[in-house]
N, C-alpha and C positions, 0 to 999 in steps of 0.2 A: 669701812664700818657701815653696816647696813642701817637704813633708816628704820625707826620703830614704827610698827603698823598703827594706823589710826585706832583709837579706842573703840570706835563704833564699827570698825570693819568686821565683816563676817568671815571667819576662817574658812578657807577653801573656796570662797566666792571669787569670781573674776574681778579684776581691779575696777574700781569705780571710774566711769567715764565722766570727765568734767563736762558740765552743761555747756551746750553751744551758746556762744555769745548772742544775746538778743539784739535784734535790729529794730529800731523804732520805725513804725509805719511812716512817720513823718520824714525820716531819713530816706526811705524808699521813694516817697512821693516828691521829694525836693528836686528841682532842676539840677542840683549838684550831682545827683546820681547819674552816672554815664548813660545807663539804659534809658532813663527818662529824658535826658538831653537828646539822645539819639531819636527817640520818638518825636520830640518837639521839632527837631531838625527835619524829620521826614514829613510831618504835617505841614510845616512852613514851606518846605520845598514843593510839595504837591500843590499847595495854594498858589505859589508863585508860577508854577508851570501852567496852572489853569488860567491865571491872568495873562500869561504869555499867549496861550492859544486864543483867548478872547481878543487880545490885541491883534493877533494874526488874522483872525476872522474879520475883524473890523477893517483892517488894512487891505484885505483881499478883494474888497469891493472896488478898489481903484488901482491897486498895484499887483504885479505878477508875483506868484509865489517865489520864483527864483530871486527876485529883488528883495523880497521880505527876508528870505533865508540868508542872503548875503549880508544885509545890514544887521540882522539878528546875531549872526556869528561874529561879525566884526566888533560889535559892542560887547558881546560875551567874552571876547578875547581879553578885555581889560581886567576884569576880576580874576580870570584864570591865570593871566600873566603875573599878577601881583602875588598870587599863591605860589606860582612856580618860583618866583624870585625869592620869596621867603623860605621856601622849602629847600633850596639849594642853589639857586641862581643859575649862572651860565653852565655849571657842571651838569645840570639836568637837561640841557639842550642836546647833549650827546645821546644818540640812539643807535642801537645796533641794527635796527630794522626800519630804516627811513621809508622804504617803498610801501611796506605794510602799513605804517603809520599814516602816510599821506593817502594811500588807497582807502583806508578806513574812513578818513575824512571825506573823501569823494562819495563813498557809499552813504555816509551819514547825511551829506547834503542832498543826495537823491531821495533818500527816504523821507527826510523832513519836507522837501518840496512836494512829495506825493501827499503827505499828510496835510500840509498847508493848502494844497489844491482842494482836498476834501473839505477843509474848513470853509473855503469860499463857497461851497455848494450845499453842504449838509449841515444840519444842526450840530451844535457842540457836543451834545450827549451822544449822538450817533457816531461821530468820529471818535470820541473817547472810548466808547464801547468797542469799536473795531480795533483800536490800538491795544486793547487789552489782550489781543491775540499774540502780542510779542512774546510772552513766556512760552506759549505753545510752539511758536517757530523756533525759539531758542532750544527747546527740548529736541526738536527734530534735527536742527543743525549741529547740535552738540555731538551727535554720533559720528558724522564724517569728518568734522573739523577739530573736535577735541578728543575723539576716541573714547567717549563715554559710553557706558553700557546702559541702555534704557530697558527696564523690565516691562512686563505686560501691564502692570498697574499704571505706570506713567504713560504708556502708549494708549491705554484706555482713557486716561484723563485727557490726553491730547485730542482723541476722537470726540469725546464729550464736549471739550472746549470748542472745537470747530463746529459742532452741532449748534452750540450757542451762538457762534458767529453767523451761521445760516439763519438762525431765528432773527437776529438783528437785521440782516440784509434782505430777508424774505425773497430769495431768488425765484421761487415758484409762484409768487403771488402777483406777478406782473407789475410790482412796484420797485424793482431793483434799480437804483440809480446807477448809471454807468460809472460814476465816480467812486462808488463803494469798493470795487475791485482795485482801483488805484490806491485807495487808503490802505487796503489789505497788503498790497505790494509794498507800500511804504513801511508798514509794520514788519513785513518780512525783511526789508533792508535794514531796519533798525535792530532787528533781532540778530542779523549777521554782524552788525557793528558791535553788539554786546558780546557775541562769540569771539570775534577778533580781539575785543578788549580783554577777555579772559586769557587768551593765548599770549597777548602782549604783556599782561601783568605778571607773567612768570619771570620775565627778564627786565621789564621796564617800570619806571616809577609812575605812579598814578598821574602826577602832575604833568609828566612828559607825554603820556598818552593823551591827556585832555588837550594839551597845547597843540600838538601836531595834528590831532583830529580837527581842531578848529582851523588850523592853517590850511589843511587839505581842503576843507569845506569852503573856506573863503576863496582859495585859489580857483577851485572848480566853478563855483557860482560866479566869481568875478570875471573869469574868461568868457563865460556864456552870457554875462549881463547885458552886453550891447543888443542882443536879439530880443530882450524883454524889458528894455529900459523905459521907464516912465518917470519923468521928473517929479519927485514928491514935493508936496507943499511943506511949508515950515512946520505946521502942526504934525504932519505925517513923519517928518524927520525926527521930531521930538518923541513921537510914539515909537518909532523904529529903534531909536537909541535907548529909550526906557525899557522896551521889550527885551533888547539884547542884554542890558545890564541885569534885569530881573532874571533872565534865563541863566546867565553866568553865575549869579549868586545862588540860584536854585540848584544848579549842577553841583556847586561846592557844598551846599547844605545837604544834598542827598549823599554826597561822598562822606560827609561827616556823620550822617545818620547811620550808614552801614559800617563805619569805623567804630562808633560808640555802642551800637546795639547789634545783637545777632540778627542775621537776615530774616529768621523766622519771626522776629519781633517787629522789625522795621518794615518789611515788605508789605504786609497787609494794609498798612496805612496809605500806601500808594493808591489803593482803590477808592480813597476819598475823592480822587479826581472826578469820578462820575457824579458825586454830589455837587461839587463845584460847577461842573459842566452843566448840569441840569439847572442849577440856580442862576448862573450867569446867562445861559441861553434864554431862560424865562424872563429875566429882568431886562436884558439888553435887546432881545429880538422877539420876545413873546413866544418862543418855541416850547411847546409842551410835548415831551417825549411820549411816544405810543407805548402801549403795554408790552408790545413785542421787544422794544428796546430794553425795557427794565428786565423782562424775563431773560432775554439773551445775555445781557450784561451779568445777571446773577449767575447764569450757567458758566459763562466764561471765567468770572471771578472765582467761583467755586473750583473749577478745574485748575486755574492758576495757583490757588492756595494749596490744593492737594499736591501738585507737582512740586511746589516749594517745600511742603512737608516731607515728601519723599527724598528730595535732594538734601534737605537738612539732615535726615536720618542717615543718608549715605555719605555725608561729609562733603557734598558737592554744592552746598549753598553758595550763591553768588556773593561772596564776601567782597569782591572787587567790583562793586556796583558802579564805582567811578568810571569804569570802562564802558558804561552804558550811555555815554553822552550821545545825543541828548534825550531826555525823557520828554516826549511830545504829548 
């Protein structure tokens, strides 16, 4: 038996569409909303990474970057291991690609050492601006290692981004610090780590990738540690341990950010790092970034955001940002 039409219905008119349920603005703004939580996680993670870099710069006055990276990763292994255990325990220790996992960790350690070397010589804001080249390197490396197709728009954005890097480093002004290319090499290594993370994420659990990357980094820096060993003082040990724990928590927060919020929403908040770097550099070391750093950083950030926009439209947004350990 067919239902009787509504008395107010218009004969021959299309069926009425029920109104969409209204969502309270308060519900959208509450931390219970997954996207808002993802944004909060991203902001907190970036803040912790900035504190990590400030601690690394402080320690670099007395300790070798290799030693700082070793203890940082050793302490970061604690929160990552806790998450690994809660996610699946011993079962997640199985990996089908152990050599790639460990190799990724070694590359991660080398890249972080290069960046921390820069922190010992350059202002925080300068190093941070240079590491913003990571998305540009990822785009370049995604072609041979991920088989991705990069159109002329993204290649143009990469070229513009590298022009921004040149503005920061000022190679033709006679002021190029020889450490700046080292930082850029570190950014390239970290980009390779991210690309390998994307490949591994096709078959490996995120927690497994993070765990073995840290194991590889600890093993690599630990074996080389005797050549750069300097016995830290008790306060330095505390700062090293705190820096590592903060770094581990930041990695997990960034993982959560990209799980809860779309990459196009979460990624732009990573660029708050430059704000923290300028503020911490000014307060702790009295560093005032030059106009060229601000201009170059703005160009690189704009390029990175455009690349992210294109990847999101193509469905290649880096949803597995957890594979990007570490964010320096």
